[in-house]
C-alpha positions as CSV (number, residue, x, y, z in Angstrom):
1,X,28.1,45.7,13.4
2,X,27.0,45.1,16.9
3,X,29.4,43.1,18.9
4,X,26.4,40.8,20.0
5,X,26.3,38.9,16.7
6,X,30.1,38.0,17.1
7,X,29.3,36.5,20.6
8,X,26.3,34.6,19.2
9,X,28.5,33.2,16.4
10,X,31.0,32.1,19.0
11,X,28.2,30.6,21.1
12,X,26.9,28.4,18.2
13,X,30.4,27.3,17.3
14,X,30.9,26.2,20.9
15,X,27.5,24.3,20.9
16,X,27.6,22.5,17.7
17,X,27.5,19.1,19.3
18,X,24.6,20.0,21.5
19,X,22.6,21.2,18.3
20,X,23.3,17.9,16.6
21,X,22.0,16.1,19.6
22,X,18.8,18.2,19.5
23,X,18.4,17.4,15.9
24,X,18.9,13.7,16.5
25,X,16.2,13.7,19.3
26,X,13.8,15.5,17.1
27,X,14.4,13.2,14.1
28,X,14.0,10.1,16.3
29,X,10.2,10.8,16.7
30,X,8.3,9.1,13.8
31,X,5.8,12.0,13.4
32,X,4.1,10.8,10.2
33,X,1.0,12.9,9.9
34,X,-0.6,10.8,7.2
35,X,-0.7,7.6,9.2
36,X,-3.4,7.4,12.0
37,X,-1.2,4.9,13.9
38,X,1.4,7.5,14.4
39,X,-1.1,9.9,16.1
40,X,0.7,9.4,19.6
41,X,4.0,10.2,17.8
42,X,2.6,13.4,16.4
43,X,1.5,14.4,19.9
44,X,5.0,13.5,21.1
45,X,6.6,15.6,18.5
46,X,4.4,18.7,19.2
47,X,5.3,18.3,22.9
48,X,9.0,18.1,22.0
49,X,8.8,21.4,20.1
50,X,6.9,23.0,23.0
51,X,9.5,21.8,25.4
52,X,12.2,23.2,23.4
53,X,10.5,26.7,23.4
54,X,10.2,26.2,27.2
55,X,14.1,25.5,27.4
56,X,14.4,28.9,25.4
57,X,12.3,30.7,28.1
58,X,9.1,30.9,26.2
59,X,5.7,29.7,27.0
60,X,4.4,27.6,24.1
61,X,0.6,27.0,23.3
62,X,-0.6,23.8,21.5
63,X,-3.4,24.8,19.2
64,X,-5.5,21.6,19.3
65,X,-8.1,20.0,17.1
66,X,-10.3,17.1,17.7
67,X,-9.4,15.5,14.3
68,X,-6.1,17.2,13.3
69,X,-2.6,17.6,14.7
70,X,-1.5,20.5,17.0
71,X,0.0,23.6,16.0
72,X,2.7,24.8,18.3
73,X,2.5,28.6,18.9
74,X,5.0,30.8,20.9
75,X,6.0,34.4,20.8
76,X,8.6,36.6,22.6
77,X,7.7,39.6,24.7
78,X,6.7,42.5,22.5
79,X,9.4,45.3,22.2
80,X,7.8,48.4,20.9
81,X,9.4,49.8,17.7
82,X,11.3,46.6,16.7
83,X,10.2,44.5,13.6
84,X,8.2,41.4,14.2
85,X,9.3,38.2,12.4
86,X,7.0,35.1,12.1
87,X,9.1,31.9,11.9
88,X,7.1,29.0,10.3
89,X,8.0,25.4,9.9
90,X,6.5,21.9,10.4
91,X,7.3,18.9,12.6
92,X,5.3,16.3,10.5
93,X,7.2,14.1,8.0
94,X,6.3,11.9,5.0
95,X,5.8,8.1,5.5
96,X,9.0,6.2,5.4
97,X,7.5,3.4,3.5
98,X,9.6,0.4,2.7
99,X,12.3,0.2,5.3
100,X,14.4,-2.1,3.2
101,X,15.1,0.7,0.8
102,X,16.9,2.6,3.8
103,X,20.5,2.1,4.4
104,X,19.7,2.7,8.1
105,X,16.3,2.7,9.9
106,X,14.5,6.0,9.0
107,X,13.8,6.9,12.7
108,X,17.3,6.2,13.9
109,X,19.2,9.2,12.9
110,X,22.8,8.2,11.6
111,X,25.6,10.4,10.6
112,X,27.7,9.3,7.7
113,X,29.7,11.3,5.1
114,X,29.0,14.5,6.7
115,X,25.3,14.2,6.7
116,X,22.6,13.2,9.1
117,X,20.2,10.4,7.6
118,X,16.6,10.2,8.8
119,X,13.2,10.9,7.6
120,X,12.5,14.6,8.2
121,X,16.3,15.5,8.2
122,X,15.8,18.0,5.5
123,X,12.0,18.4,5.2
124,X,11.6,20.0,7.6
125,X,12.9,19.2,11.1
126,X,16.5,20.0,10.4
127,X,15.7,23.3,8.7
128,X,13.2,24.8,11.0
129,X,15.4,23.9,14.0
130,X,18.1,26.2,12.6
131,X,16.0,29.1,13.4
132,X,14.9,27.9,16.9
133,X,18.6,27.4,17.7
134,X,19.6,30.8,16.5
135,X,17.0,32.7,18.4
136,X,17.8,30.7,21.5
137,X,21.5,31.6,21.0
138,X,20.7,35.3,20.8
139,X,18.9,35.1,24.1
140,X,21.6,32.9,25.8
141,X,24.3,35.4,24.8
142,X,22.4,38.8,25.3
143,X,19.7,37.9,27.8
144,X,17.3,39.7,25.4
145,X,15.4,39.0,22.2
146,X,16.8,40.7,19.1
147,X,13.5,41.1,17.5
148,X,9.8,40.4,18.2
149,X,9.3,36.7,17.2
150,X,6.2,34.7,16.5
151,X,6.6,31.0,16.0
152,X,4.1,28.8,14.2
153,X,5.2,25.1,14.0
154,X,2.5,22.9,12.6
155,X,2.0,19.1,12.2
156,X,-0.1,19.1,9.0
157,X,2.2,20.5,6.2
158,X,2.4,17.2,4.5
159,X,-1.5,16.5,4.7
160,X,-3.0,19.9,4.0
161,X,-2.5,22.2,6.9
162,X,-6.2,22.2,8.1
163,X,-5.7,23.2,11.8
164,X,-3.2,26.0,10.8
165,X,-5.7,27.4,8.2
166,X,-8.4,27.6,10.7
167,X,-6.0,29.1,13.2
168,X,-4.9,31.7,10.6
169,X,-8.6,32.5,9.7
170,X,-9.8,32.9,13.3
171,X,-6.5,34.7,14.7
172,X,-4.9,36.5,11.8
173,X,-4.5,39.5,14.0
174,X,-2.6,37.6,16.6
175,X,-0.1,36.6,13.9
176,X,0.6,40.0,12.5
177,X,4.1,40.6,11.3
178,X,6.5,42.4,9.2
179,X,8.3,39.4,7.7
180,X,7.7,35.7,7.4
181,X,10.9,33.3,7.5
182,X,10.4,29.8,6.2
183,X,13.1,27.2,5.5
184,X,11.7,24.3,3.8
185,X,13.5,24.1,0.4
186,X,17.0,23.8,-1.2
187,X,20.0,25.9,-2.1
188,X,20.7,26.2,-5.8
189,X,23.5,23.7,-5.6
190,X,26.4,22.6,-3.5
191,X,28.0,25.6,-1.9
192,X,25.6,27.8,-3.8
193,X,23.1,29.3,-1.4
194,X,19.8,30.7,-2.8
195,X,17.1,33.1,-1.8
196,X,13.7,32.0,-3.3
197,X,11.5,35.0,-3.8
198,X,8.7,33.2,-5.7
199,X,6.5,29.9,-5.7
200,X,4.2,28.8,-8.4
201,X,0.7,28.2,-7.3
202,X,-1.4,25.0,-8.1
203,X,-5.0,24.0,-9.1
204,X,-5.3,20.3,-8.7
205,X,-8.3,18.2,-9.8
206,X,-9.5,14.7,-10.3
207,X,-11.3,14.1,-13.6
208,X,-13.7,11.2,-13.7
209,X,-15.4,10.0,-16.8
210,X,-18.3,7.6,-16.9
211,X,-19.8,5.6,-19.5
212,X,-21.9,2.3,-19.5
213,X,-23.3,1.2,-16.1
214,X,-21.0,-1.8,-16.1
215,X,-17.8,-3.0,-17.6
216,X,-18.5,-4.5,-21.2
217,X,-16.8,-7.2,-23.2
218,X,-14.8,-5.2,-25.8
219,X,-15.4,-7.8,-28.5
220,X,-19.3,-7.9,-28.1
221,X,-19.7,-4.1,-27.5
222,X,-16.6,-2.5,-29.1
223,X,-17.5,0.0,-31.7
224,X,-21.0,0.4,-30.3
225,X,-20.3,2.5,-27.1
226,X,-18.0,5.3,-26.2
227,X,-15.1,3.8,-24.1
228,X,-14.6,6.0,-21.1
229,X,-10.8,5.3,-21.1
230,X,-10.6,6.4,-24.7
231,X,-12.7,9.4,-24.2
232,X,-10.5,10.4,-21.2
233,X,-7.3,10.1,-23.3
234,X,-8.8,12.0,-26.1
235,X,-9.8,14.9,-23.7
236,X,-6.4,14.8,-22.0
237,X,-4.7,15.1,-25.4
238,X,-6.5,18.3,-26.2
239,X,-5.2,20.0,-23.1
240,X,-1.8,20.9,-24.6
241,X,-0.7,21.9,-28.0
242,X,2.1,20.0,-29.7
243,X,4.6,22.6,-28.8
244,X,3.8,22.5,-25.1
245,X,1.3,25.2,-24.5
246,X,-1.7,24.8,-22.4
247,X,-4.7,24.8,-25.0
248,X,-7.4,25.9,-22.5
249,X,-8.8,29.2,-23.9
250,X,-7.9,32.1,-21.6
251,X,-5.5,30.2,-19.6
252,X,-2.6,32.8,-20.3
253,X,-4.7,35.9,-19.9
254,X,-3.6,36.8,-16.5
255,X,0.0,35.6,-16.5
256,X,2.6,37.9,-15.1
257,X,5.5,37.9,-17.5
258,X,9.1,37.7,-16.4
259,X,10.8,41.0,-16.5
260,X,13.9,41.5,-18.5
261,X,15.9,41.8,-15.5
262,X,14.6,38.6,-14.0
263,X,15.3,36.8,-17.3
264,X,18.8,38.1,-17.2
265,X,19.3,37.0,-13.6
266,X,18.2,33.4,-14.5
267,X,20.4,33.3,-17.7
268,X,23.5,34.1,-15.4
269,X,22.9,31.2,-13.0
270,X,25.4,28.4,-13.3
271,X,22.8,25.9,-14.7
272,X,24.4,22.9,-16.6
273,X,21.4,21.8,-18.7
274,X,22.9,18.5,-20.2
275,X,23.7,17.5,-16.6
276,X,20.2,18.3,-15.4
277,X,18.7,15.9,-18.0
278,X,21.3,13.3,-17.3
279,X,20.4,13.3,-13.7
280,X,16.8,12.7,-14.6
281,X,17.6,9.9,-17.0
282,X,16.2,11.7,-20.0
283,X,17.8,12.9,-23.2
284,X,16.4,16.4,-24.0
285,X,14.1,19.2,-23.0
286,X,10.4,19.7,-24.0
287,X,8.1,22.5,-23.1
288,X,6.7,25.8,-24.0
289,X,8.9,27.4,-26.7
290,X,10.6,30.7,-26.1
291,X,11.5,30.0,-22.5
292,X,14.6,28.4,-20.9
293,X,14.3,25.3,-18.8
294,X,14.7,27.3,-15.6
295,X,12.0,29.8,-16.8
296,X,9.7,27.0,-17.5
297,X,10.4,25.3,-14.1
298,X,10.0,28.4,-12.1
299,X,7.9,31.1,-13.8
300,X,5.7,29.7,-16.6
301,X,2.4,27.9,-15.9
302,X,2.0,24.3,-16.8
303,X,-0.4,21.3,-17.2
304,X,0.4,17.9,-16.1
305,X,-1.4,14.5,-15.9
306,X,-0.2,13.1,-12.5
307,X,-2.2,9.9,-12.4
308,X,-4.3,7.9,-14.8
309,X,-6.6,4.8,-14.4
310,X,-9.4,2.9,-16.2
311,X,-9.9,-0.8,-17.1
312,X,-8.1,-3.9,-16.4
313,X,-4.6,-3.5,-14.6
314,X,-3.7,-7.0,-13.8
315,X,-1.4,-9.3,-15.5
316,X,-2.2,-10.8,-19.0
317,X,-5.1,-9.7,-21.1
318,X,-8.7,-9.0,-20.2
319,X,-10.9,-7.8,-23.1
320,X,-13.0,-5.0,-21.4
321,X,-14.5,-1.7,-22.0
322,X,-14.4,-0.1,-18.6
323,X,-17.3,1.6,-17.2
324,X,-15.2,4.5,-15.6
325,X,-11.8,6.0,-16.1
326,X,-10.1,8.8,-14.3
327,X,-7.1,11.0,-14.0
328,X,-5.4,13.4,-11.5
329,X,-4.5,16.6,-13.2
330,X,-2.6,19.8,-12.0
331,X,-2.0,23.2,-13.3
332,X,0.9,25.1,-11.8
333,X,0.3,28.7,-11.7
334,X,2.2,31.9,-11.7
335,X,1.6,35.3,-10.2
336,X,-1.8,37.0,-11.1
337,X,-3.4,33.7,-12.2
338,X,-6.5,33.1,-10.0
339,X,-7.1,29.2,-9.3
340,X,-10.9,30.0,-9.4
341,X,-10.8,31.4,-12.8
342,X,-8.5,28.5,-14.1
343,X,-11.3,26.1,-12.7
344,X,-14.1,27.9,-14.6
345,X,-11.9,28.0,-17.8
346,X,-11.3,24.1,-17.3
347,X,-15.0,23.4,-16.9
348,X,-15.9,25.5,-19.9
349,X,-13.3,23.7,-22.1
350,X,-14.4,20.2,-20.9
351,X,-17.9,20.9,-21.9
352,X,-16.6,21.7,-25.4
353,X,-14.3,18.8,-25.9
354,X,-16.0,15.9,-24.1
355,X,-17.1,13.1,-26.6
356,X,-20.8,12.0,-26.7
357,X,-21.8,8.9,-24.8
358,X,-19.8,9.7,-21.6
359,X,-20.3,12.0,-18.7
360,X,-17.6,13.6,-16.6
361,X,-17.1,14.9,-13.1
362,X,-14.5,17.3,-11.9
363,X,-13.6,17.2,-8.2
364,X,-11.5,19.9,-6.6
365,X,-8.6,18.6,-4.6
366,X,-6.6,21.6,-3.7
367,X,-5.6,25.0,-5.0
368,X,-3.5,28.1,-4.1
369,X,-2.2,31.1,-5.9
370,X,1.4,31.7,-6.7
371,X,3.6,33.8,-4.2
372,X,6.1,36.6,-5.2
373,X,8.2,38.8,-2.8
374,X,9.7,41.9,-4.4
375,X,13.5,41.9,-4.8
376,X,13.4,45.4,-3.6
377,X,12.2,44.3,-0.1
378,X,14.5,45.4,2.7
379,X,14.0,42.0,4.1
380,X,15.3,40.4,1.1
381,X,18.5,42.6,1.3
382,X,18.8,41.6,5.1
383,X,18.7,37.9,4.0
384,X,21.2,38.4,1.2
385,X,23.6,39.9,3.7
386,X,23.1,37.1,6.2
387,X,23.5,34.4,4.0
388,X,26.6,35.8,2.5
389,X,28.3,36.2,6.0
390,X,27.4,32.6,6.9
391,X,28.2,30.9,3.6
392,X,30.9,33.1,2.6
393,X,29.3,33.4,-0.7
394,X,26.5,35.7,-2.0
395,X,23.2,33.9,-2.7
396,X,21.6,33.8,-6.0
397,X,17.9,34.7,-6.5
398,X,15.7,31.9,-7.7
399,X,12.0,30.9,-7.9
400,X,10.6,27.6,-7.1
401,X,8.4,25.5,-9.4
402,X,6.6,23.7,-6.5
403,X,3.9,25.1,-4.3
404,X,3.6,25.6,-0.5
405,X,-0.1,26.4,-0.2
406,X,0.1,27.8,3.4
407,X,2.7,30.5,2.2
408,X,0.3,32.0,-0.1
409,X,-2.4,31.9,2.8
410,X,0.1,33.8,5.1
411,X,0.9,36.3,2.4
412,X,-2.8,37.0,1.7
413,X,-3.9,37.3,5.3
414,X,-0.9,38.9,6.9
415,X,0.3,41.2,4.0
416,X,3.9,40.4,5.0
417,X,7.0,39.8,2.9
418,X,8.0,36.1,2.8
419,X,11.6,34.9,2.9
420,X,12.3,31.4,1.6
421,X,15.5,30.4,2.9
422,X,16.2,26.7,1.9
423,X,19.2,25.2,3.4
424,X,18.9,21.7,1.7
425,X,20.2,20.2,-1.5
426,X,18.3,18.7,-4.4
427,X,19.9,15.3,-3.6
428,X,18.5,15.2,0.1
429,X,16.0,12.7,-1.1
430,X,13.0,14.4,0.6
431,X,10.0,12.2,0.3
432,X,12.0,9.4,-0.6
433,X,14.2,6.7,1.1
434,X,17.6,7.8,2.7
435,X,16.5,11.4,3.3
436,X,19.6,13.4,4.6
437,X,20.7,16.8,5.5
438,X,24.3,18.2,5.5
439,X,25.6,18.9,8.8
440,X,27.7,21.7,7.4
441,X,24.5,23.2,5.9
442,X,22.7,22.7,9.1
443,X,25.3,24.9,11.0
444,X,25.8,27.4,8.2
445,X,21.9,27.8,8.1
446,X,21.8,28.3,11.9
447,X,24.4,30.9,11.6
448,X,22.8,32.6,8.7
449,X,19.6,32.7,10.7
450,X,21.5,34.5,13.6
451,X,22.9,37.0,11.1
452,X,19.4,37.6,9.8
453,X,18.1,38.8,13.1
454,X,21.0,41.3,13.3
455,X,20.4,42.6,9.9
456,X,16.6,43.0,10.5
457,X,17.4,44.7,13.8
458,X,19.3,47.2,11.7
459,X,16.1,47.8,9.7
460,X,14.2,48.5,12.8
461,X,16.8,51.0,14.1
462,X,17.0,52.8,10.7
463,X,13.1,53.0,10.7
464,X,13.2,54.6,14.2
465,X,15.9,57.1,13.2
């Protein structure tokens, strides 16, 4: 292996304290994209990222929008014949909410127990910074860029990525690349790194049911009109069979089944099912028969009720038939399922099961297809080698049950392999009070990133030869 990576490793080791200082600076900016009051902080965070690129020797561009938050874009000078890597991450964070639930203030980064605590520590400031630090270290040591890099660091991942989607639609050619690297997730467990090669997609809707033109006294009118809340629950109750399968006709028609090799890999993962249920405070499993818990979580489609309302919600009793009721419903999708086809199947099914006396409305909230990267990809192999070098342990290969809609947009528009390299842990409290990120994983993730560029360089050299 080229001696350069050994010198990069030494550089990163010598500058661990500086890296942690950069991380603390970044985390101290309350870049909450969902809160209009933090709009100045969002601008400050974007400028911080741009300034970091400037220190790396790159000119950063802020892709602006009158209503949204900037995308920070930068790229290295093009080197003909070398692979091009697009690094994606986000500088916006979730609201901190009740500060009394935090042991230390959410935007005053604090180190304790080997972890740094702050909103955004794991999601995603700490993780995206690992890649910026590693690329910068390569340049500091070698005075050259190991690959062609393009950086897209956005400020709206937590609220829909509208500015980035417009940028992608309008300038996809500018973002052309061979591989996309994203770190915005978790390892499989403590000291067990993972490479995620698949994400489920999503189709999310709001279902509204309307009955009488006003709330009615349940004593005076009960038994004479259809209660929208009752109608809604009857409809929702018909979305799934008793054994946990989605009952909508045609829902499974396009599902890509797990291969026997994938099922074998998942069975071999060190998964403690009783401990998993205990960690959630429940006693047992429930779901589609014939599949393990990990298969259901990562590679099978699902239906869930995510929110439910209708009628009186206050203290005590109020005898009322509500005029309206509603629910937030989501379908997690797997490869080959088309969100548009799922929507059409949903509408057709609702027309069949809606009780008389009420009307319904379906509102599209958001949707994206699933993502799957072939395990035969040379970039997957490069990532496997890089993670093994940095963590002193081979990664396992996992899928993820959640969805990152922009990932599917990247894959559709750019046609590149996606590497999902999460350095976090399940207990990092992302989106919750006391979010944290292990400093050991922060540094190992940075080192793994540095090794990744070396192994991808070798792909380029092999291609040239």
